C-alpha positions in Angstrom: 52.0 36.7 20.6 49.7 35.0 22.6 46.3 36.5 22.9 44.1 36.3 25.9 40.5 35.2 25.9 39.0 38.7 26.0 41.3 39.9 23.2 40.1 37.0 21.0 36.4 37.1 21.7 34.0 40.3 21.7 33.7 41.7 25.2 29.9 42.3 26.0 30.3 43.6 29.6 33.1 44.7 31.9 33.3 46.0 35.6 32.8 45.0 39.0 30.5 42.3 40.6 30.5 40.6 43.9 30.8 36.9 44.3 29.9 34.9 47.7 32.7 32.9 48.7 32.8 29.2 49.2 34.3 29.2 52.7 32.2 28.8 55.7 31.6 32.5 56.5 30.3 33.1 53.0 31.8 36.9 52.6 31.2 38.7 49.5 34.3 39.5 47.6 34.6 42.2 44.9 35.8 40.6 41.8 36.3 42.4 38.2 34.6 40.5 35.3 34.7 40.3 31.7 31.9 38.9 29.9 32.8 37.7 26.3 30.9 35.8 23.7 32.5 32.7 25.0 33.1 33.1 28.6 32.9 35.2 31.9 36.3 35.7 33.3 36.6 36.3 37.0 39.3 38.3 38.0 40.8 38.2 42.1 42.9 41.2 41.6 41.1 44.2 40.1 44.6 46.1 39.0 46.6 43.2 37.7 44.2 41.2 36.3 46.7 38.4 36.5 45.0 35.3 38.1 41.3 34.5 36.5 38.8 31.9 36.8 37.1 31.6 33.6 33.5 30.3 33.5 32.6 29.1 29.9 29.3 29.6 28.5 29.0 26.0 27.6 29.4 25.1 31.3 26.6 27.3 32.5 23.0 25.8 32.6 21.1 28.8 33.5 20.9 32.1 35.6 18.6 31.4 38.3 17.1 33.0 41.4 16.9 36.7 40.3 16.1 39.0 43.3 16.1 42.5 43.8 16.5 44.3 47.1 17.0 48.1 48.0 20.7 48.2 47.1 21.6 45.0 45.2 20.5 42.7 42.6 21.4 38.9 43.5 21.4 36.0 41.3 22.7 32.4 40.7 24.5 31.1 38.0 24.0 27.3 37.6 26.5 25.3 35.9 26.0 22.2 34.0 27.3 19.9 36.8 24.8 21.7 39.0 27.3 24.0 40.9 25.6 26.9 42.3 27.7 30.3 42.4 26.2 33.1 43.9 26.5 36.9 42.6 25.2 40.2 43.6 25.6 43.5 41.8 24.4 46.9 42.3 20.9 47.7 41.2 22.0 51.0 39.9 23.8 49.7 36.7 22.3 47.6 34.2 22.7 44.3 35.9 24.8 41.6 35.0 22.4 38.6 35.3 20.5 40.1 32.2 23.7 40.5 29.8 24.6 37.1 31.2 21.3 35.4 30.4 21.5 37.3 27.0 25.0 36.1 26.2 24.0 32.5 27.1 20.8 32.3 25.0 22.9 33.8 22.1 25.6 31.0 22.7 22.9 28.3 22.9 21.3 29.4 19.8 24.8 29.5 17.7 25.5 26.2 19.0 22.0 24.9 18.2 22.5 26.1 14.8 25.9 24.7 14.5 24.6 21.3 15.5 21.8 21.6 13.0 24.0 22.2 10.2 26.5 19.5 11.1 23.7 17.0 11.3 22.3 18.1 7.8 25.9 18.0 6.5 26.3 14.2 7.6 22.7 13.4 6.4 23.7 15.0 2.7 26.9 12.9 2.7 25.2 9.6 3.3 21.8 10.0 1.0 21.4 6.2 1.5 20.4 6.9 4.9 18.1 9.5 4.2 16.4 7.3 1.6 15.9 4.5 4.3 14.4 6.9 6.7 11.9 8.4 4.1 10.8 4.9 3.3 9.8 4.2 7.0 7.7 7.3 7.0 4.0 7.2 6.7 
């Protein structure tokens, strides 16, 4: 039995979000989105949830350009390869930009702790290097 990404990871937010299309006319398209602890899944079909685009949190650099108008909150997700993806959501619900930002911060913090622990484990596995580094310290 194969599990989908949202079944393996905790769902943080689920609902509708509008994404600006990449074509010349740049229409706003309503999408069903599921934010998990690892990724933002964007479904083209709100009923079937068959085809999805997965935007992993490790591929997101930041949530940028938050602007509130009367009806909508607009924001841009900037990826690590500097691609910008524009979204908007209704200003009435607790907005997606804040939830995505908090999920991104949590993901980056966990990754930093994991990297630190890995570095510590590597240093403790080779004590000779640590002693050499300490010998150079003033």
